[in-house]
N, C-alpha and C positions, 0 to 999 in steps of 0.2 A: 574684496571678494576672497572668501576662504578657499584654499586649495586642498582642504581635507577631503578625503573620499566620502561619498554619500553612503550612509549606513544602509545596509540591505533591509528590505521589508521582511519581517518575520512572518512566515506562513506555516501554521501547524496543519498537518494533513492526517486526518483519521482515515484509516484504510485497513484492509485485510489482504494477505498475500494470496488468498484463494478467491478474491473478488475480481471478476473479469472486467468490470467497469472501472476498477481502481487502476488497472494497468493502462486502459484506454485513456482515462482521465490524466494519468501521469504524463503520457505522451502529449496530450493536448495542452496541458499546463506548461510543460517544458517548451513547447513551440511558442506559446504566448510570451513566456519570459524571454526567450531568445529574440523574438520579434520586437519586443518592447525596449530591450536594452536596460531595463530596470533591474538592479541587483536584488536578489532575494536570498533569504536564509530559510531553508526548509527543514522542518523537523517532523518525522513520521511518528504518529501516535497509534497506539494499539486499539483495534476494534475487532472483536470476534463475531463473525456472522453466524457461526454455528458452534458454540462452545461445547455442545453435547455430542459432537461427532467423535467417534472413536478414532484413534490414530490409524488403526488398520480397518478402515471401512470396507465392508464386503459388498462392493457394488461399483457401478460406474457413476460418473458425474451426472449423466442423464437420468439414471435411476434415482440418484439422490435428489436431483432437482424436482423430479416428478413427485417424490414422497414429500419433500419439503413444501412445495407450492400447492400440492393437491391437484395436480394436473395429470393428463395422460402422458404416457411415454412419447407419443407423437408430438404432443404440444411442447414437451420438454426439449425434444430434439430440435423443433423449430426455433425455440428460444436460444438454444446453443448455436445453431447455424446463424441466426441473426447477429448475435454478439461476435461470433467468429468473423463475419463479414465486416463488421464495424472495426474490429481490431486490425484486420488486414489493411483497411484504409489508413491506419496509423503506422503501418509497417511491422505489425506484430502477427506472427504466424501461430495462432493458437492451435494446439493439437489435442482436442478433447478425447480422441481415441486412446491416448496414453497418459491422461491426467490421473493422478492418484488423489482422490478425495480423502481428506484427512483432518485431524485436529491441528489448528495452527498456533496454539498457545506457546509452544517451544520456539516457533519461528519468531513470534513477537518478542519473546525473551532475548533471542539472539539479536534482534534489532536494537534493543536497549543496550546490550553488551557492545555492539558495534558503534552505537552513538558515543559511548564513553571513550572510544578509541578513534574517533574521527572518521569512521568508515560506514556510517549509517546509510548514506546515499548509495554507495556501491553495493552494500549488503541488500538493500531493498530491491534494487534492480536485479541482482543475482537471484534472489528468492522468487521474484515474479517470473523471470525467464525460466528458471528451473521448473516451476509449477506449470506454467501455461504452454511453454514452448518445448522444453527438453525432456518432459516426462519424468522429472525428478520427484523424490518424496520429501516433502518439507515438514513432515511430522516426526521423523525419526532423528534422534540425537546424532547418531553416527553420520548420517548423510548431511545433516545440517552443519556438522563440524567440517566435513569435507568441503562443503560449499563455502563455508567461512574462510577456509584456507586459501581459496581462489582469489579472495579480495585482500589477502595479506594479514589475516588474523591468525592467532596461534591456535592450531587445531586442538591440542591437548587441553589448553586453558578453556576453550569453548566447551569441550566435553564436561570439564569440571563445573563450569558455571551453570550449564543446563541441567546436569544431574543434581546439583545442589539447590536448584530453583532460586538462584541468587537474585534473579530479576522478576520473579513472580509478582512482588508487590508493585513494581513499576508498571507492569502490564495492568494490574488491577486499578492503579491510580488513573491511568489513561482511560480505561473503561468507565470509571466513575466520573471523570471529567466530561466524557462524551454524554453521559446520562444527564449531568448537570446542565449542559448546553442544549439538551433536548435532541441530540443526534440519535436517530434511529435507523440510519442507512448510510452507506459509504460508497464512494469517497465523499469526504466533507472537508472543506478548506476553511480555515479561520485566519484572516489577515489581521495582523497586529492586535489580535485579541478583540477586534471590534466588528469585523465584517465576515459573514459566513456565506459560503457558496456550496450548495449541495449538488452532488452528481458530477458525472463526466461531461461538463458543459463544453460548448464550442470554445475555441481559443479566444474569440472576440469577447466572451463574457469575462474570462480571466483577465484579458488585457484591459478591459474597462475598469475592473476593480483595482488592478495594479496602478493604473493611471490616476484613479480617484484618490487612493492612499498617498501616492507620490505628490499629488497636487495639494492635498491637505497638509502635508509636511512643509511645503513651500510657504503656504499661507500662515502656518504657525510660526 
């Protein structure tokens, strides 16, 4: 019997840092991984829910949702309250009264920057917490650079990278791959390039897919 460690299962996750279901899904997936004991390697991929949103959106998330979905402000507020309750069940304290609706393309570029430096996971968590919990602005370069520094990245280099659009092509490539896969909503999880799971599913769903992939490896 070999004593070599089991290679982790590769999971590509398409998501957006302003997607409330993506943060919920992240927590559910993490819980499933912890419970399964199966090692995984996660790579976060770019998906822009609203690429036409200005960096300085003049309105609240509820107003934006009403405009985007074509629903009344009351209906939009009910949708926000519902997702806030579900987030709370995962230990996430969403604060929609202080969320800054914005364009997230620079945040996605920052995630690619962080990936090259082995800090993508920490950067993703920091961006989601900043946006949904802490009332941070994830569209402005200066504030993104400040946030990057909290996970050990070089603030000045981050500014240079984001101002030069060094990772714009990488973001576009992720978006193109999502289209090729037929992904039109996030979160979307792709396991070993073979199995796709759409949405912030219950932990049992993620656990079942992980077990299936792990079993197929043993059979192979």
